[in-house]
N, C-alpha and C positions, 0 to 999 in steps of 0.2 A: 504494500501500498504506499502513496505517496502521500506526504501531508506538508502542507506549509503553515508554519507557525508565525504568526503577524503579532507583534508586540510594539508599542510605545517606548519600551525600554528592554534592556539586554545587558545584564552586568558582565564584566566589569566597563563595558564600553561606554552605556549611558543608564544611571540607577538613580530611583529618588527614594524606592520602597522595595517591598517584596515582589512586586510583579518582576523587576528586573532580575532577581534570584532565579524565581520560578522559569522564566523565560530562557536562562543559561542552562538551569540543570535538568528539567523536564525532557527536552529536546534530546539531550544526551543520553539519558536513560532510557528514552523511547527507541534512539538508534540501537541501544545495546540489545534491544529486544528484537531488531531486524527491520523497524520501521525506516523506509525510506524518507529522510525528513529534510526540511530546510527551514531557516529562521530568517525573517526579514524585519528591519527595523529602519527607521529614518537615518539619513546620513546628517546627523547633527554634527556642529563643528566638532565637539568632543570626540564623537566616533572616528572622525577623521584623524585626529591627534593621537588616539589610542589603540586603533586597529590598523596596525601599519603592513598586515598583508593583503590590502583590499587590491584588487584588479578590476578594470572595467570590463563588463561582459554584455552590456546591452544598452542601447538609447533607444527610447520610445516616447511619444505623445501621451500626455495624459489629460483628458478633458475635465476639468472640475472647477467650481469656483467661479464660473461665468467665462473661463478662457482655458485655453490649452497651453500647458506648459511640458516642458521637457524634463523627463526623469532619466537620469543617468544611474544604471544599476552597477554597482561594485559586489565583487564576491570576496569573500576571506573564509575564516571559520571560527566556530566557538573555541574557547580556549581549552586545550587539554583534548581536543577531539577534531574527528574529521568531519563534523556536522557543518554544511554550508550555511554560512552568514551572508545574506544579501543585504546590503546598504543601499536604500533608494535616496539618490541625491537631487534636490532640487534648492539650490543654495538661496534664492530669494525666501523660502521657507523655512528652511531647517539650518543654514548657515548663521547661528545665533549662539550666543554665550551658554544659555539654559536649555533645558528640556522642555518645560512648560511655561517658562516666564522668568522674570528676573526681578530680583529686591522684594520677593513676597508678593508680587502680581503676576497674574497670568498674561500671556501675549493676546492682543485683542482679535488675530485672525486665526486662534485656536479651532474653530470650525474647520476653515479652509485647509488648514496645514495637516489634520488627521483624515479629512476628506480625501486629500490627496494620498496619503499614505494608504488608505484602503483601496482607492480605485487603482494605484499604481500598483500594489501586491497583486490585485487580480490579473492588472495587464502584464504582470513580469512572465507569468507561464506562456503565452502565447511569444512574447518576444524573446524569452529563451530558450524555448523548445521543452522547457520542464514543465508538465502540467500537472497540477496537484488532484489526487482523488479526493482530498477533504482538505477545506482550509478551518485552520483552528484560531479564532480571533480573541481577543482579550480587552475587557472593559471597554468602556464608551468610545476609546481613540479609534478602534477598529470595527466597531458595532455595525458602520455600513456595510462590511463585507457580507455579512448572511443577508442583509437587505438587497443588495446588487444581485446577489446569487438568486434569491427565492422571487425576486422582481424579472428574472430572465437576460440581466444586464450585462452578463460576464459567462465566459465559459463556464459548461455545467461542471458542478462540483458540491459534494455536501458541505454541511458547515457545523462546528462546535462553537459555541460562544462560552467564555469563562467569565463570570463577575468576581473580580478579586475585590470589589468595594463598591456596594451599590449607592453608596452615598453620592459618588461621582457619576453622573448620566449623560453628560453632555447634551445640555438643554439651550436651546437658542431661541431667539425671535422667530417665528413662521416665515417671516419675508427674507431672512438669511438661507433658508434650505431651497429657495428658488432656483439655485445655481449649482446643485449637487449632482444634476445629471438623473434625477430619479424620473420615473414614468410615475401613472396614476397609483398602481400597486406599491410602489416603494413610497410615494407620499404618503399614501395611506397608513402604511406602516409605522412611519415616524412622527405622524403629525398628533399633537397633543394639545387640544384647544388652540389657544393663539402661539403655542410653541412648536417647536420640532425638538424631540427627545430621541437621541442616537440610540440610546442603550434600550429604550422600549422598542425602538424597530428591530434591534438586534435579537431580543427576546422572543418578539414575536416572529422573526423570520428563521431563525437557528434551527437547523435539524434537531439539535440537543442543548441544553444548557445545563453548565455545572457552576457549582460553587467550590470554594477553597477549603470546605469542612463540611461535615454532616449536618452539625448543629446550624451552623449558617443557613443552610439551605431550608431547615425548618423554620428559623425565625425570621427569614425574609417573607414568608407567606403570609405572616401575621403581621409584621411590620417592616413594610418593605420601602420605606423612603417614597410613598406615593404609587409606588408600582406593584401593591399588593395583589391587584384583580388582574393585572396582565400576568403577572407571575402564577396565580392560582389558575389562571387559564391554560398555562402549559405546565402544570405541576406533573403530569404525567412523563414530560420528558425535561425534567429538573433533577438532577443528580448533585450530591456533595462528594466530593474527592479530597481527602485530607491533603495538603501539601507537605513535601518533605523537605529535606535539607541537603545541601551538597556536603557530606561526610569526608569528603577528601578536604575541602577548603577550610571545613569547620572540624578539625581533629587537634585535641590540644597535646597528642603525643608527637605532631610533627609539623603545627603551626609555627611559621616562621616569625610571626609578631611577638610571641612570648618570649617572657624572660628564663622560663624554664618548662622541659616539656613534663607532662604527666599522663597518666591513664586511669581507668577503673581499676586495674589490677595494681597500680602504684599511683596514688593519687597525692603523693606526698609533695611533687612539685608545684600543687597549687598553692601552697601555703607559701612557697617562695615566691609565687606571681604576686599574692596579696601583699606582703611586703615589700616588694619592689615597686608595685602599682601605688602604696602607700608614699613610698619614697618621691616616685616619680612626679606624684602630683601634690607634695607637700602635705599630705595628711598626717596625722599624729600615728607614729608606730604601736600605739596601744592595741591590745588584743580585745577589740571591739567588733561586734558582726558589721561588716561591711554592706550597704545595700545600695544596689545599682539601678539606674533607669538607663537604657539606650532606645531612644525614640525620638520620632517627629515631635515636637513640642505643640500639640494640637489637645484640644477638648475632648476628642474621640479617645485618646488614650488614657485619659482618667486625671489628668493634672489638676483639675478644679478639687478633685477630692485631695490629692496630695497638698496642694496650696491650703486647704481647709485644715488638714491634718497636721501640718508640718511641725509646728512646735511640740505636738504630743509625740510625733514620731521621733523626733529628737531627744525627747524624754525616755525614750526608753533605753537610751544610752547607745545609740548607733552611730556610724559615720556613713555619710551618703555622698554618692556622685552620680550626676547626670551627664549624658552626651548627647547633644541633637540641637537641631535647630528649628524654628519654625515662628509661633506666635510670640511676638515681642513682649507681651505682658507675663509670660511665664519666664521667658531668658532674664527678663529684668528683676524677677522675684528671685530666681535663683542665683544671679550674682549678687544680689543684697545678703541673700542667706550664706554665701560664701564669707563675706566680710563680717556678718554677726557670730558665724560659728568656725573663728578660724581654727585651721586643724582639722576640721570634724566634718566639712562640706566643701566639694570642689563640683565647680559647673564649666563643663567644656561645651559652650554655645558654637557648635561647629557639628559637620559630617566628617568621620575619618574612620575608614575599616579599619586601620591599624587599631585604635585606642579603642574600637568595639570589641576588637578579639582580646585586647590585653584587660579590658574591664571586664568582660566575661571571664576570664581565667582568674582574676584577682579578687572579685567579689564573693561574698558569702551567701547572698539573696539577690533574686533579680525580682523587682516590684515591676507589676504589668495591671494595672487596675482599671483596664477598657472599658466605656461605656457600651461599646460594641467591638468585635475583633474578629472578622471573616476566617482568618486562619491564625495568624502569628507565626511569626519565624522566632523570634528572641527567646520566647520560651523553650523551644526546642535546642538553640545554640545553647541556653543556659543548662539546660539537662545535659548535654553532651559534655559541658564544661563543668558540671558539678556545683553548679551555682542554683540553688536551689531556688525555684519560682513561687513567688506570692500572687495570685491572679484572681480576677472576677472571673466566675464560672459563666463565660457566655462566648458563643461561636466556637471558633477553633481552640480558644482556652479551655473550655468545657470539655472538648474531646481528648485533649492529651494530656491535662494536668488533675491528678487525682489527689483528694485531699488527705493529707498525714493520718492516720490513725493509731495513736501510741498503744491502744489496748491489742491491736493484731500485727504492728510494726509494718504497717501497708501504706502505701500512696507515695507520692513521687514529689509533692509540694503542698502548698497551703492555698484554699480557696475560699472565697466569699461570693454570696448572691446577690445581696442587695446593694443598688448603687448610693452608698452612703459613707461619708469618711470614717464613721464608728464602725460600720464593719469590715472595711480595710484595716482599720487600726487593730480591730482584733485578731484577725488573721496574721498580721506581721507581728502582733505580740505574742502569738502563739508560736510562730517560728523563732522569734528572738529567744523566746523561755527556753524551747528545746536546745538552741545552740549554746545556751549559757549553763544549762543543768545537766546535759546529756550527750557529750562528745561523741562517745560510740554510737548513739543511735542516730545522731546526725550523719556520722561517718557512713553508716549504712543506708540512710535514705538518698544522700549524695551518690553514693556508688549505684544504688539501684537505677537512679535515673540515668547516670552514665550509660549503663549497660543497654538502654533500650535501643531499640532501632527505628530511628526516623528517616532512614534513608529514602531516596526515591524509588527504591525497586519496588514496592508493594503499589504506590500511587500509579507508577509507570505501567503498571500490569492492569489496573483498574481503567486507565486512559486507553490502552491498546484493546482490552475488552469491548470499552465505548465506542471505539473507532470502528471496529468489526461489525458492533450493531448497528450504527448509524447506516455504513455503507451497504449493509443487507438490507435495509429497510426501505419502504417505499413511500416517500414524502412528496406528495404531490405538489408542483410548482403552481404559484397562484398566476392566475392568468388576468389580463384587463379585464374589467368589469365591461 
């Protein structure tokens, strides 16, 4: 089977969040199962700078946004693999410093940019001679792909759409959709009142829809950010498949970012990483539990709970480190906390892959109190690095983190359900008390999480089976009314 995987992000070339990690790791795992797969990404300026093996393979016209633009397709490969990576170039749209925008704001022509990506990805096959049997689209940026296919506006292929985060839907004023090259079928799929909604169109048009965890698939049927009815109409073609992680990139026994290697068989190096992290960040060398957050600074991630509870959190006798960028309100709070709690709080208001790895290795606890979390990857990195997660039981966090039970000595973290500062504090307090009172039980808890398998092997087999099911099915193409 031939599969074209289309994404707005692919790590390490262009990444903002988990989408980039998935787009790099899942295709490699599918290739290991024998899928003939290629990955497509816009040729952003950063892709040009970071993907040094790109060579031109095709030039073709793309009609979208009210004009015909030229697409230059370049071919490279995903890191540590032979999976083809096609970078689709159009300098007026993609040769910019950012992926989605700059300085906290989005680019005003994001509709035209990602409509071009969707249209160009479908035109790549005829231009290059490699025609996919199935196109796997991801999030609203590429949700027009199933629409174009269902409306008969591209070479026939089946489609799968994965929703990584339903909060972002690609909604624009209706008038801006008139230049997308849609016929009346496609127009009906994307229209939502006086708006067009690209994600809605993709949900309606795709042969199958997936989300990135089973719990999230159930949750969005009840609370779907305004798309509940559309999702319920397709619930028989909606599946939740839990994300995996790249266990080569995230491996504490061989991670080049760390000060010392360690493993579940010999976790002693984790303590050396903690001491080195404290020294590197200017934290006190005290033997206190070190709590970390590595995240976008966004309300979705539960930072409003952290702000409401912060003084009480620090009263537990912890050290705290946060790494991330985003909402200036949160950044300002943590910078001030760093000054108020000298030697106990450190705020790195930046994105840094190296610091993310070092913090995962050096921290004792990882706090993830998300309001909603479609899948989550950091809790899985934390398990692998022996950093015990404290999470709210929602979405993928609910599927992967199981509350510690001292009676049976089971579980792999600490969970809470209510979205309140008090519930979060209760779970964190239980974790801190165990850390202080029973280091042997803590070690067993830590090692138990490190031994879990969260690789892409199982999810890839689930996607492979889904692809086979979609390709064997009969989904009639809509016709003009």
